[in-house]
VEXGUDO-221834 format. One record per residue (C-alpha): x, y, z. Coordinates in steps of 0.5 Angstrom, whole numbers, plus 500, padded with zeros to 3 digits. Layout:
! VEXGUDO-221834
XYZ/...
END
This chain:
! VEXGUDO-221834
550455462/549448461/543444466/546439471/540436476/542440481/536441486/536447486/535448478/529443478/523445478/519438479/523437486/520443491/522440498/525434501/523432509/518438509/513435514/506437511/503445511/498445518/495450521/502454525/499453532/504450538/502445542/501446550/501443556/494445558/488448556/489454559/496455557/494454550/488459550/493464553/497463545/503466549/509463546/514466550/512463557/511455552/515450555/516447548/516452544/524455543/526461538/532460535/531467532/538473535/546472532/548466528/554464525/554466517/559466512/558467504/560465498/561466490/558459488/554453491/560449489/564454494/559453500/558446500/566444500/565449506/559446509/563439508/569440511/565443517/562437518/570434519/569437526/575441526/573446530/580451528/578450520/580455516/572455513/570456520/574462522/571466515/565465518/562472522/556473526/549476523/542477525/536472524/531474521/534478517/537479509/544478509/544483502/543489508/547487513/554488510/556483505/558482499/551483496/546488494/538488493/537488486/529491485/527489478/519489477/518485470/525483468/529478471/535480474/540474470/539471463/532469463/533462461/528458465/529454469/537456470/540461474/547463474/553459476/556464480/550465485/551468491/550462497/551462505/552458511/549459517/550456523/547456530/548451536/542449539/542449546/536444548/531446555/529440558/522439558/524438550/528431553/525425550/519428545/518429537/522435535/520440529/524445527/520450523/523456518/518461517/521465510/528464507/530467500/530463496/532456496/535452503/538446506/538444512/544440516/544438523/550434526/553434519/546429516/542432511/536434514/531436508/530441503/525446501/523453496/518457496/521463500/514465503/511460506/514456512/517450512/517445517/522439519/522433524/529433527/528428532/533422530/538428528/538430535/545428539/542429546/548428550/553433546/551440543/548440537/550444530/545447525/547449518/542452513/546453506/541458502/542459495/540467492/537464486/533457483/529455479/523458485/526465482/522465475/516464480/517469485/519475480/514481483/515487483/520488489/527488491/531481491/533480497/537473500/537469506/533467513/528473514/522470519/522467524/526460526/524456532/524450534/518446538/517439541/510434542/509427544/510421539/502422538/500430538/495434533/498434527/492439524/485443527/480447521/475450524/469452519/465457523/459459518/454465520/447465517/445472517/437470516/436466523/442470527/446463528/453460527/454453524/462450527/465445523/471442527/476437523/481436527/487431526/492426530/500424527/503419531/512420530/515414527/518411534/510411536/508407529/514402530/513401537/511394537/518392533/513392527/510395523/503395527/503402529/498406536/495400540/490404544/484409543/485417544/480422545/480430541/477434547/474442544/471447548/469455544/471460549/466467546/468474546/466474554/470469557/465464557/465457554/460456548/461449546/464443548/465436544/469430544/470425539/475419539/481417535/481409534/488406534/485402527/487407521/481404517/477407522/475414522/484416519/486419525/481424524/475427528/470432525/465435530/460440528/455445533/450449532/450456535/444460536/446468538/453468535/456475535/459475526/465477525/466482520/471488518/467493523/465488528/471483528/469479533/473472535/471466539/478462541/477455540/482450544/483443542/486438546/488430545/488426550/490418551/485413552/486413559/485421561/492422560/491430557/497429552/496437549/493442547/492448542/488454540/485457534/481463533/475464529/470468526/463467525/462470518/460468511/462469504/458469498/457471491/451472488/448476483/453481481/454481489/461479494/457478501/459478508/454476512/449477507/450484506/454488500/461490502/464495498/472493498/476499501/483496499/490496498/496492496/500490500/508488500/512487506/517492507/522495512/526500510/532497514/531490515/528489509/523483509/523482516/517484519/516486525/510486530/512494531/511495524/504491522/501493528/503501525/500498518/494496520/493502525/493506519/489502515/483502520/485510521/484513513/477507512/481501509/477495510/481491505/488488504/491483497/497480500/501481494/504478492/505472497/503470503/505474509/508473516/502469520/502475525/499479520/493474519/492474526/492483527/487483521/483477525/483482531/482489528/478487522/482487515/479483509/485478507/485476499/491473500/495471494/499464492/507466491/507466483/509470479/512469472/512476471/517475465/516469463/508471463/505466457/510460458/511457465/504457468/503451462/509448463/509442467/515443470/513447474/506443475/507441482/509448485/503452484/499446486/503446492/504453493/496454493/494449497/500450502/497457503/490455503/492449509/496454513/491460513/484457512/482459520/483466519/476468518/479475515/481471509/475473504/480470498/484465495/488469490/492465485/499468484/500475480/501476473/503469472/497468466/493464466/495456464/494449465/498449472/493454474/487450473/490444477/491448483/485452483/481445483/486443488/483449493/476448491/476441495/479443500/476449501/469451498/468457502/471462499/472465493/477465488/482471485/485469479/487476474/490473469/484469467/481475464/487476459/485475452/490471450/498468453/500475453/498481458/495485455/487486454/482484458/475480457/471481462/466475460/466469456/470464460/468458464/468463470/470457474/477459475/476466477/470468481/471475480/471480474/479483477/482488472/488491474/488499472/482499467/479506465/473507469/469508462/471501460/468498468/462502467/460501461/461492463/456494468/451497464/451493458/453485461/449481465/455477468/453474475/461476478/462482481/467487478/473488485/479491481/485488482/490494481/488501480/490508482/497507482/499511488/507512485/509519487/504525486/499520485/491518485/488523480/482521479/481517485/474520486/471519479/473510481/469512488/463515484/463509479/463505484/457507489/453509482/452503479/451496480/456491480/462495481/464493488/471497489/478494489/485494492/489501490/497500488/500500493/501501501/508502501/514506498/520500498/526505499/531502503/535507508/542508505/547514506/549519501/557521502/555528506/552523511/545525510/540519510/536518503/531511501/534508496/532505489/533501484/540502480/543505487/546499489/551498482/546494479/546494472/539490470/534494475/527498474/529505478/524508482/518504480/519501486/516508490/509507489/506506495/501511500/505511504/513512505/517507507/516510515/509510514/508517513/501518510/502521503/498527501/493522497/491518502/486524505/482523499/482516500/480517507/474522505/472518499/471511504/469514510/463510514/458516513/456521509/452528509/447529503/443537503/435537503/435544503/441548505/437554507/434552512/439548515/435540513/440535512/440527512/446524515/448517512/450511515/454508509/457503513/455495512/453492520/454498525/450503526/452510527/452510536/459509535/460517533/459523535/457528531/458536531/457542526/460549524/458555521/465559518/465565514/471567510/475561514/473564521/469560525/462564527/458558530/459551532/454546536/452538538/449533532/443530537/445522537/447519531/442512530/441511523/443504523/446500517/445503511/440507513/439516514/437520519/434528518/438533522/436540523/441547524/440552528/443557525/444563529/441570527/446573526/448569519/447573513/446567508/447571502/453572505/460569501/465564503/459562508/460554509/458549513/462543516/460537519/464533523/464525526/469523531/469517535/465517541/470513545/477509544/477503540/482498538/485503532/484509535/483514540/476518543/475524539/478521533/476525526/472519522/469523517/467530515/463534510/463541507/458545504/458553501/452556503/451559496/455560490/458566492/465568492/468575496/471579490/478580489/478587487/473588494/479584498/483589495/479594498/481593505/488595504/492600507/491607505/497612505/503614501/504610495/510605498/510599494/515600487/517596482/524596479/525597471/523592466/530590463/530588456/531581455/536579449/532574445/534566445/536568454/532562456/526564461/527561467/534565468/532571466/532578469/526581472/524587475/524587483/518590488/520594492/516597499/519602502/526601499/526593501/525589497/519584497/519581490/526580488/524577481/517579478/513574475/515570468/510566463/511558468/508552463/514546466/512542472/518538475/515532471/511527476/512519476/506519472/508524467/513520466/519515470/525520469/530513467/526509463/526510455/521508451/517513454/514518448/507516449/508519457/507527457/514528461/517526453/512530450/513535453/521535454/521534446/517541445/522544450/517547455/521545460/527549458/522555453/527561450/525568449/524570442/521577443/521581449/517589449/515593455/512599455/510604461/513604468/514610472/508611477/504607470/503601469/507596466/505592459/510586457/509582451/513576451/514571445/517565447/519558444/522551445/523546440/520548435/521555432/514555428/511554435/510561439/508561445/505569446/506571454/502578456/503581462/500588465/502590472/499596475/500600481/492600483/492602491/499605495/500597497/496594492/499591484/494588480/497582475/493580469/497575465/495573457/497566455/497563448/499557447/499554440/495548438/502544436/504543442/502537447/498538453/501543458/503541465/501548467/497555465/501560470/507563472/512563477/515570482/520569487/519573494/525575498/529571503/525571510/518570507/517564510/511564515/505562510/497563511/492562505/484561505/483554499/484547501/488544505/492543509/495537505/497537497/491536493/490537485/483538480/483531479/484529487/481534492/475532495/479529502/482537503/476542506/476549504/479553511/483557513/491554513/498557516/504553516/512554513/514555507/519549508/513545511/509545503/515541501/513534500/519529499/517524495/523519494/524522486/523529487/517531483/512537483/509537489/505542495/501544490/494547493/487549489/481552488/485559493/481566494/488568497/495566500/499571503/507570507/510573511/517575515/516577520/514585518/511585513/506580509/505580502/499577500/496574494/489575492/486570487/482573480/479568479/480562483/487560482/492554485/499555488/505552491/511556495/518552495/526554496/527550489/524551482/521547477/528545473/531545479/526539482/527536475/534535476/534532482/533524483/533524491/531528497/539530499/540532492/533537494/537540499/543541496/539546490/535550497/535558495/534563500/528566497/521563496/519561489/513562488/508558482/501562481/496557476/491559474/491551472/495545473/494539470/491533474/496528478/492522473/495514475/499513468/505510471/502505470/494505468/490511465/493517464/490524467/482525464/481529459/476533464/483534468/488536462/491543461/490544453/493549448/490554447/488562450/487564457/487570462/487570468/489576474/492576481/493581486/498583491/498587497/503588501/503592509/506591515/504586520/500589525/
END
């Protein structure tokens, strides 16, 4: 690859003819029109979204030849015939073109030789005929591109207008002098898939291409409001607001040369501002004069006001004010108005705390990429609103815009609904982590990407901090950019995770020892809980710990989230963080059988990819929440209950909010005995103020036996009235207490079996030959009056279909991951070394298995006693001995198969969603029901799923017979129509459909390993492991006709 001075391989060149960045406020013909903020009725606005013409070429040179041919004006040219319709906004990589999406995490999708990109660099020409409305006549015309990936040149009527890079921020061009008012105007946009900017847009996401955000035109007079900046501060001590308004007036060249020379404007202008409160009433008005001489005011007006008694903005109470700014000629003629919404709030960092309006706020956040499973990087308002509503309903209060500035409507929604934002610059050089941040060729790009983001988004109260990008190290380019940002906006903090690295490389954190100037937080990625607790105890650094990324949510994940929250709430200076990440980036595809599935890296024929590492969200691509979302919702809920005296019914209801009282919630409580509700009542009105508590005393019914087993009190807190983000009655939080530690013994449950003649029998156990895989060994049946209930009696099960945290199936180099250790040990393919079976007939059956995996000397012993203890009741006693030479195990349990048709499920344990020993707090103990099929959790990479823990019993029914499994002691269970081995062989959800079995596969585990977060971050904590050793447990099977 040889270097030529093409602009797309010249990182020093970031744009040509691009207008200065400003807050994206549209001009309106009156203050009232501006206040309405409705671009659909704005006569000076023209949306260019829709169907464009499109042609794709293998190289930029071929595309340029085609563009020149088009500019020749021959309407019948062969080049024009190659064009086809395409949707704008849209990614051409998802619109049936030759090019497909490519997913990589760290590596570049081509040879990593910055700043060069391949000669075979897909390039497209987009064509659009512009029909300008009459309201645009004689006015300055500005063409706006919201986002284009990755490099583009703009041509109008064959003439070069400009060029831009930076896929995630808008670029605008003045096209006034290029428009022919008397003819149709042809707009051509040449877009390259890759350019030098690709090296600093190396984010963990799909590589797409095309015009993926809005394209529009707007018009102004030759004199116009170029930018409006509003700083709305709030003094929590005096409860007063202050407003600092800066307005810049711009002049088009036509006016600047109105006298035929270089004189510029000859008249003065005035700026008028009006602040409108949330009720619609005017709160403040102000005005300033703009002198025609630049040297007097630099065409800028600065206004300020003190505003007593304003309503502050916060995530809990996102009160917005509207500021309408108008420009007038000195003769009083109105020129234009623009409207900016603002909120009064103060952001500070002091004494190891991030303060919002003077209060420390726990960041209950998540990292969010922009992704649509059918449209790629195109964000519709409907999908963004769905994200906002789901975030609020699950008690999130913050988002990091990983790893780039989002489409502008997202910020409006966060302002309206109350989400704190860390706004992240479009800078990631993951494949060149230590180098590009200190390469002067990219210095301007770093600076512009940060400062242009700030200039676009600084009016949004939801933005509380600026991020210097992601996974791009810490170097001179960051320093220069951050210095510029601090000069523009000193009111927000700087987030720069790369600054905590000890050396140039990504590994190794140093929480202290730096200058602190270039990072206002201690914000590591994926730290251990022990490390942040140690920092809290030992350090005196004044910065708070807010985790940049933690609790990697890939597949069945988010184990130990409760342990992180325990640390956040207990230790000073630990102030939350941002889970990685919000959404699985699956892309809808169709398999040969016509079934839709979510594709990941490699599914589009890419030779360079990172497989399913892109499927690492808390919600599926269609925004259905993963089960782990209920864990987060519980941990982040704004209300808690503490037991003062369980037996006396005295509890403290604690308000965990920062600003609001609990008055917006209604509380209730109920008593459940063995899962059945026996009493319920309302709590008194909740009046605890923010950070406070109130005591409540429950009036237990006289009939309640406080010493009875399985007695629980459950509190629920629901929205009293509908809000912007939830309906009345929405469940906001809950707490559950066991009134005592007693549980109904399994033998007592079993004693309730129906008496009668012996009807439950087991067929003879067949001798299993040596070297038989235990997963396929023939097992006896259990029958009720001749009807087969259990088609395969229990066999040992130590394996699980590896979760993404256990190991990423399509990656190499994972010898330290549990999945590889299990496979190397042969746990997925245990074979019988010996099998002994004694007893039978009317007596108990005793089996002894010895099994081996890869190591013939690592002998696993499984002993099982099966005894009929009542006419319809069988007891199973299980002993498992695993030698210490084997690795930490997936589980200790047995697997059996229940006959086809037993599809109805009930259980008494934690639920209703899947839960695990390190992810259990979001799932109360109760009685739940569903079907076997409903228990399957369709993670994009099929894996262990559907488990329930702390289970007392569960039962399966076919409508006429019920098979109940009773724990002794408590166990975990799952039911599916596939085995763990089936799941492990699958790569997509349709693969699971192809392996469904008619029978129900039942896993009963004494203990299953926690899920952890080991796909990227700490592995499962020690207390949630399953170590080799000797284990004993039992359970009953009770079979009876349905009454």
